[in-house]
N, C-alpha and C positions, 0 to 999 in steps of 0.2 A: 802438306796436309794441314787442314784447319785445326787450330787449337781453341778450345773453349776459353775465352779470356777470363782472367781473374784480376782483382785490383793490383796485385803485385806485377803481373805481366803488363798491364796498362802503364803503370808507373815506370817500369823498365823500358818500354817502348818510347815513352815520352822523354826519358833521359837520353836515349839514343838520338832522338830527333833534335833535341836542344843541343846536344854535344856536337852533332855533325853540321850544325848551321855554320855558315861562313864567318859570321860574327857571333859566336856562341856567348850567351849571357852567363855561362857557368865558368868558374875559375878552375885552375889546376887541371888542365887538359891531360897532362901526362899520366897522372895517377888515375884519372877517369878511364883512360884506355885500358889500363890493367884491370880495373873493376869490371868494366863491360866485357872484356875478354873472358873473365872468369864466370860472370853471371850468364852470358849468352851461351857459351859452350856447355855449361852445366846448368841447364834450365831446371829450376825448381818452382813450378807454377804455384805450388801451395805455400810458398814462403809468404811472409807478410811484409807490407811496406816498411814497417818499423825496422825490419832486419836490413833493409837497403839504405835507409837514411844516414846511419853513421858513416858510411863509406863515400858519401857524395857531398858536394858543396852545400852550404845552408840555403843558398838561393833556390835550390831545387825544391826544397820543402815549401817555400813561399809559392812557387808555381803550382804545386799540388794543392795547396790550400785554396788558391784561387779557383782551380778546377773543381774542387769539392764544394764551392760556395753555392752553386746552382746547377740545375740540369743543363742550362744553356752553356755555362762555362765548361761543363764536363764534355759536351759535344764539341766545343771549340778545341779542347785539348785533343780529342779524337781526330778532328779535322787536321790539326797540326801534324799528327802522326801520318795521316794519309798523304798530306802534301809533301812530306819528306820523300815518299816513294815517287809520287807523280812528278815532282820537280827535279828528281834526280839527285837530291842532296844525299840520299842514302842509296847505295847500289842495291837494286831490287833482288839480285841473285847472291849477294854476300850473306854471311851468317846474320848480320844485323838486319839486312833487308828482308830475309826470310821470316825472321821473328816479327817484324812490323807487319808484313803482309798477312801472316797467320793471325795476328791479333785483330787487324781490321776486318778480315773475312769472317772471323769468329763473331765479331760484334754484329755484322750484317745478318748473320744467321739467327740471332736471338730474337725472340718475340718481344713485344713492347713491355709486357710485365716483367720479363726476364731482364731487359735492359734497365728497368726501374729498380729492380732488386740489386743489380750489379752496381748501379750508382750509389745506392744506400750502403752497400758493403764498402765501396771505394771511399765514401765520405767518412764512415766509421774508422777505417784503417788510417786515413790521413790524419784525423783528429785523435787517433789512438783511443777511441771509445771501446768499451767492452762489448763483445759481440753477443747479442741477445737473440736466441732463436725465436722467431716470430713468424708463424706460417702466414699470417695475414699480410705481411709485408711483401710477399711474392705472389699473392693471389691476384685474380683479375679485378678485385674490388679496391685495389690500392689507388687512391686519387692521383698519386704521382705518376702512375702509369698512364692515366688518361691525359694528364697535362703534357707529358712527354710526347704522347701520340699526337696531340693537338699541335704542338710546336713542330714536330716532324712533318706533319701534313701541310702546315703553312709553308715550310721551306720548299716542299715539293710541289706546291700549287694545287693541292687536292682540297678544295674548299668544302665540298660536301662531307668528306671524312673528318675534316677539321671541326666543322660544326657538330657532328655527331660526338666526337671525342670531348668537346667542350661541354655538351649536354651531360655526358657521363661523368665528367669531373664535377659538375655542379651537383649531381645526384649524390656522389660519394663524399664531397667536401662538406665538413661540418663547421668550419670557421665562419662566423658571422661577419668578420671583417673582410673576408675575401669574396663572399658571394655577390655583394652588390657590384663589385668591379667585374666579376665574371658576366653579370647580366649586361653590362655596358659593352664588353668585348663581344658578347653574343649579338647585341644590337648592331655593332660595327660589321660583323660577319654577314648579317642579313640585309644590311643597308642597300647594297646594289640591286637586290632582287625582290625584297618583300617589306614594304614600309609598315604594314600592319604588325608584323613580328618585331620590327624595330621599336615601334611605339610600346608594344606589350612588354618587351624586355626592359626598355628604359624606364617605363613607369614603375615596374617592379623594383628596379634599382633605386629610384628616387624614394619610393616608399620605405624600403629597408634602410637606406642611408639616413633618411630623416629620423627614423626611430633610433638609430645608433648615433645621431648627431655627428656624422662624418661629412664635414664640409667639402673635402676634396672629392668624394664620390658624388655628392650633389652637383658640384661644379661640372664634372665630366658628364653627368647625365643631362644637365641643362644644355650643354653644348650639343649633344646628340638630338635632344628634342627640337632644338632650333632648326635642324636639318630636315625634319619631317613635318614641321608646322610652319610653313612659309609666312602665314599671316601674323604670327607671333614671334618670328625669328629674331627681330631686333631686340625685343624685350627679354626674351629668353637668353640671348647671347650676352646682354648687358648684365643680367643676373649671374650668368656664368663667370663673367669677369670679376664681379664683386666677390663671389664665393671663392674663386681661385686665388684672389688677392688675400682674402682672409686666411685661407689654408696655406699660404706661402708656396704657391705653385706658379712660379714665374713663367715657365714655358707654356702652360695652359692659358694663363692670363694673356700672354702675348699672342698666342694663336687665336684666342677669342676676339681680341681687338682687331687683328688682321682680317678675320672673317667679317667683323662689323664694317671694316673699311670697304670690303668688296660688296657687301649688302648696300652700303650707302650710295654706291654708284648707281643703283637702280631706283631708289625711292627717296633720296635726300638731296639737298643742295650739294654740289660737287665738293665744296670745301670741307664737308663733314667727313668725306673719305680720308682726306689728309689728316684731319684731327684724330680719327681712330688710329691711323697709321703711326702717328707720332707717339700715341699712348703705348704702342706695342713695346717700345724700348724706353719707357719713362715710368717714373713712380707717380702714384696718385698724389693730389694736393694734400698738404698737411695744414694744421691750424696756423703754423708760422708762415706758410706760403700757400697762396691760392692757386699757384700754377703747377703744371706738371714739370718735374725735375728730371735731369739726366738719370738714366737707370742705374740703380744699385740693387736691383731685385735679387740678384743671385751672385754667389761667389764662385759658381761653377763656370769655368771657361768654356766648357762644352755647351752648356745651356746658352751662354751669351752668343756664341758663334751660331748656334742653331736658330736663335731668335733673329739675329741680324740677317742670316741667310733667307729666312722666310720673309722678313721685312723687305728685302731687296726684290724678291720674287713678286710680292704684292705691288710694290712700287712700279715694276715693269707693267703689271696688269692695269694699274690706274692710268699710267701714262698712255698705254695703248688705247684705253677707252676714250680718253680725251683727245686722241689723235696726235699726241706728241711722240712720234715714232723715233726720233733721235734719242730722246730721254729714255724711252722704253728700251732701246738698244743698249744704252749705257748701263741701265739698271740690270739688264739680263747678263751682260758681259761681266759686270761687277760681281754678281752672285756666283757665276761660274769661276771667275778668276780667283776670288777671295775665299769662297766657301764650298768648293767642289767636294771636299771631304765630309762636309756636314749635310749634304743633301743626297737623296737617293738617285739612282739612275733614271727613274721615272720622272722625278722633278727636274733633273738636269736635261732630259729630253724635251720637256716643256719649254725650258729656256732656249734650247737649240731651235725648236720649232718657231719660237717667237723671233729669234734672230734671223731665221730663214725668211719668215713672213715680212720682216721690216725691209728686206731688200726689194720688196715689191712696192713700197710706198715712198713718199717723199721724193728725193732726188733720184733714187734708184741707182746711184753711182757708188754704193758702198761695196767694197771687195774685202775678202779675207786676205790680208797681206803678210801675216805672220802666224802660220799654223801652230807653231809650238807655243806661242803665247795666246793664241785665240783672239787677236786684235783686228779691228777693222780700220780702214782708212779710205778716204776719197781719192779716186784716181781719175783725173780728167784728161790725162795725156793720151788715152786711147778711146776708141768708140766704146760706148757703154754696152755691157754684155746683156744677153737675154736674161730677164729677171728670174725666169723659172729655172733655167740651167744654172744660174748663179745660186739660187736657193738650194738646189739639190747638191751642188758642190759645197755649199756652206754647211749643210747637214753632215756630209761625209767628213769634212775637215774638222769640224768641232767634235764630232763623236770620237774621232781618232785622237784629237788633241787632249780631250778630257776623259778618255777611257770610259766611254759610255757603252754599255752592253745591254741590248734589249732583245726580247723574243722576236723571232723573224716576222711573225704576223703583225706585231705592233710597228715594227720597222717598215714593213711593206705598206701598211695603211698610211702612215705619216707621209711617206714619199709618194704613195699613189694618189693622194688628194692633190698634190702639186702637179703631178704628171697628168692627171685628168683635166685640170683647168688648162694646162698648156696645150694638150691635144685639141681641146675645143677651140682655143684661140687660133691654132694653126689650121683649122678647118679639117682636121683629120677626124671626122665625125664617126665613121665606122670604127676606127681605132678607139675613140672615146667611149663608144657604146660597149665595146669589149671590156675596157678597163672598168667602166661603171658596173657591169655585171660581176666582175671579179670582186670589186670592193663591197658590193651589196651583200655578198655572202660572208664578209668578214666583220663588218661593223654592225653590231647588234646590241651591245650594252654600253656603248660610249655615246652619251647623248650629244655632246658637242660635235664629235666627228660625224654623227648621224645627221645633224643639222647642216654641217658643211657639205656633206654628200648630197643632201636634198637640194641645196642651192646650186651645186654644180649640175645636177640633173635638170633643174629649171633652165639654167644657161644653155645646156645642150638642146632642150626642147625649143628654146627661142631661136637658136641657130638653125634648127630644122624648120623654122617657120611655124611652129605650133605655139603661137603666142598665147592664145586663150588658155591652153592647158598649163603653160608655164606660170602665167599670172594667177590662175586659180590655185595652183600648188603653193605659190609664195604666200598668198593670202591665208592659206591653211596654216602655214608655218608661223605667221605673225601671232596668232592666238596662242601659240605654245611656248613663247619665249619671253624674256625680260625686255623692258623698254629700250635699253641701249642696243640690243640686238634687233629689236623691232624697227628701229630707225634705218638700219642697213637694209633690211628686207623691204621696207616701204620704198626706199630709194631704187632698189632693183625693180619693183613693180612699176614705178614711174618711168624708168628707162625703157623697160620692155613695152609699156603702153605707148610711149612716144615712137619707138622704133617700129611698132606693128603697123602704124598708119591706118589700121582698120577701125580704130576707135576715135572718138572726138578728143581733142586735147583736154577737155574738161575732165575726162576720166583719169588723166594723169595728174591733174592738179590736186585732187583730194589726198591721195597717198603722199604726194610731194609736200603738201602743206603739213601733214602729220609728221613727216620726216624732219622738216625744218623746225617744227615746234619742239620735238623731242631732242634733237641735236643741240638746239639753242639752250634748252632747259638744263641739259647735262654738260654743257660746254664742250661739245664734240666738234672742234673746229674743222677738221678735215672733212667730216661727213656733212657739216653745214655748208661748207664751201662747195662740195660736190652737188648738193641739192640745189644751190643757187645756179651752178653751171647748167644743170638740167633745166631749170626755169628759164635761163637765157636761151637754151635751145628751143623751148616752146615759144618764146617771144619771136625768135627768128622764123620758125615754121608758120607762125601766125602773121608774118609779114613785117614785123618791127625789127629790122636789122640794126638800127642805131641803138635801140634799147638793149639788144642782145650783146653788142660790142661793149657798151658801157658797163653792163653787169659783169661780163666776163673779165674785163680789165680790173674791176674792183675786187674780184675774188681770186685772180690768178696767182697772186703771191702765196696765199694760204693753200691753194691747190698744190702748187709745186713743193710746198713744205710738208704737207700732211696727207694728201690724197693718194689713192692707188694710181700707178703709172698709166693704166688704161684710161682712167677718168681724166687725167691730165691731157692725154692725146686726144680724147674725144672733145674736150673743151677747146683745144687749139683748132681742131677740125671745124667745129661750129663757128669759131671766130673767123676762120678763113672763108667759109661760105657766106657769112654775113658781110665781110669786107668785099667779097666779089660782088655781092648785090649792091654795095655802095660804090662800085666801080673803082676799087683800090687794089689793083692787081699785084703790085709789088709788095704791099703789106700782106696781102693774102698769101703770096708765095712764101714770105717769111714765116707766117703762121703754119703753112703746110709743111715747111721744112721741120719745124718743131714737132708737129704732129707725126710726121714720118719717123723721126728719131724715136719718139715715145712708143709708137706702135711697133717699130722694129724691136724695141726692148721687150714688148709683149709677144712679138711674132704673130700679131693678129692679121691673118691674111685677108680677111674680108675688108677691114677698115683700111689696110694698106693699099689694097686694090683700088678702093674709092679715092684715096689720096693721089695715087698715080694717075688715075683717070682725070681728076681735076687739074693736076699739074700738066698733063698732056694737052688739055684744052687751053690752058693759059699760055703755054709755050707756043701753041699753034697760032693763037691770035697775035703773039709777039714775034712770030716768024723765026723762032729759035728752033730750027728743025732737028738739030742734033739732040738737044735736050728733050724735045717732044718725042723723038723716036726711042730714046732710052726709057723715058717714063712709060711710053706705050708698050715697050717690050716687057717691062716689069709687070705691067697690068695684065698682059696676056699670060705670062708665066704663072702668076698667082691665081688667075681665073682658072687655068687648066688644073692647077694643083688642087684647088677647092673642089672642082668637079670630080676628081678622083677620090679625095677625102679618105685615104686609107691609112697612111702612117705606117707604124711598125706592124708587120704581119705576124701575129702570134695568137694562139688559142687562149680563151679565158682562163682555163685551168693552169696554163703555164705562165700567165702574166705576173702573178704575185711572186712566183719563184724567181722571175727575172728581177723584180724590184727588191727582193730580199738579199740580193748579192751586190757587192760593191762594183763589180764589173758591169752589171746590168744598169745600175744607176748612172755610172760614168758614161756608158754608151748613150743613154737618154740625154744626159746633160750636155753632151758634145755633138748632138745632131746638127747637121748643117741646115741652114734655112734655104728654101727653094730659090730665092733670087740671088744668093751669094755667087752663083756661077755666072750671072749676067753682069757682075760689076768688074 
C-alpha cells in the first residue's frame, strides 16, 4: 500500500539505502541495525527528523543537509533510494524494501506543487527551522513548484512543458537577480526552433542585467546573441570573453574562446583558430607580461577538467578542418580517455563519430586494437578492412568501452549515414533508396546531419546517372553553408561534372577553381590535394597524359595522408589510365594494384569493375591468360551484382529498428563482398 511520504519517512528511507550499500559511508553498522529494526517495524510517519538524528552517525546529518540544499539535490537523494531497490541492494520484499517502495510510489503520486511543499518541509526539518503555517507555500503560485516542474520536464525530455513551466516561474519569481538568467535559459530552450524568441528573451536579459550591473549575466547574454547574429558573432563573443573574465567566470570565458576558435576557421587566417584555442586555458596578459600565461583561472578541479575536455574536442575539430586526420584522431581519443567523466554522452558520441570518420581518411589502416582502453594502432600484417564496416565496428566498440548510452533514434541515424554511403558504393541502389527514405523521416532538426544526408542523396542520384539533378542539388547546398564546407561541396560538383561526360570540362573548372581557392586559404591540405587530383583527371581527359601524371605524383603524398580513401583510389586509377596512354603498362599495373586495394576498402563495385576491366585488357596484351581470366571473372561478378543492386532486403519501416540494435549493426559490418568467393 502506498504511503504518503513525510520528511521523516524520506530520511528513514535514505538511512536504509546508505546503510545497505556494500561500502556504506556510515559508521557503527551494528547499532544501526537495531535502530532500523525498531524504526521500520514501528513506523511513526509523523515523527520528525530531529527525533531520528541522535540515534544515527553524524555523517548522516551531513547527507541530509546536502539533500536539503536544493531541489536537484533532493531529487538525487530520492533517486538513490529508488536505485537501492532497482539494483537489488535492498530486498524489495523485505520490511526495509517495502518501506522504500512505499515512499517512492508515494512521491510519484504527488502533484508538482505538493512535491515542492514536501521539499520545503524536508528542508525546514533538516535545518531544524520552526514550522510556520503558510498556505501560499503549497499553492500553485509557488515559484519553487514551477522550477521543479521545469527541471523534471528537462529530465524527461518534455521540452514544450519545460518552456511553459519556465514561463510560469518567471511570472511568479520576484527576485531581480534571478530573472535575467531565466531569460537566458528561456532563450536556450527556444534556440533550436525559434530564433526570434531567442533574440527577444536575450535582449530582455541584457537590458535588465545592464540596469543591475550584473557582468556575469551580460556575458551569458552576449554569448547567446552571437549565436543568432552571425554577422556580429565574433565581436559579440569577444565582448562575452571580456565580461566573463571581469566577472571571474572561467568556464564561460573558456567556452567563448573555443567558440571563437571554431568561428575563426570560417572567416579568419587559420592561425587565429589556434590563438583563440590557446586562450581557452590561459590567463589574459597583464601589465608585467604582454603574453598569455598558463591558466590559473580557477581553483576548481572540476572546472579545469571541463575546460580541458572542451579544448580537446575543439582541437579535434580544428585538425579535422585542416585535414590532419591523425591529429584529429589523437585529440578525440585524448578527450575520451582523459575526460570521459567530464563530458556528456552526446559529446562523447560526437568524438566517437569523429573517430569512426577518420578510419575513412588517410591510410585507412587504423584498427581498434584494445577495446578496454579505446586505443588505435596501425596493422599492416593483414589486408586492410572495409572502411565502412570498420567504422561501424569502431562505433560499437567505443560506445561499449566508454559506456555511452544514446536514444535509439540518434544511434540509428549516426550509423545509418555510414550504412547509406556504403550501400551506394556497393551498387546496392535499391537498398540505398530504402535506407534514404528511412533516414529522411528521422533527420529534421539536426542541420549537420541533414546536410550529410543531402550529400548522400546527391551521390545516389549521380550513381543513378541523374547527373544534372545531383549537381543542381549540390549547388543549392553551397549557398546554405560556411566556406570550409563549401569547398567540399564544390569538389563534389566538379567530380560529378567530370564523370557525367555530358558537359564540357570548362563547367568543372569553375567549381574546382573555387574549391582550390578556399582550401588553400584555409590550409585544408587534404581537400586541396583532392582538388588537384581532379584537375589532373581533367588534364588526362583533355589528352595531356604527361601533365596528369606529373600533377598526380606531386600531390599523391598529401592524398595518402589526408584524403578520403575513395579519392586516393580514384587518383591511382587516373594515373594508371594516363600511364597506359604513355605506353607504360607495368607502371600502369602497379597503379591499378594500388587503386584496386583502395577501392576494395570502399567496396566500390563500379570503380572496381573498371579496374578489373583495365587489368584484363593489359594481361591479354601481355599474354598472361590466367591473370586475365581471373580479372575478367571478377569484372563479370561485379557487373552482375550491380545489375541486381538490391542488398539487404528489408522494408523502410524496419530498417531503423535493425540499425538501432547491436546485432543488426554487426550483421551489416560483417557483410561479405561479392568477389570474395572468387578468390
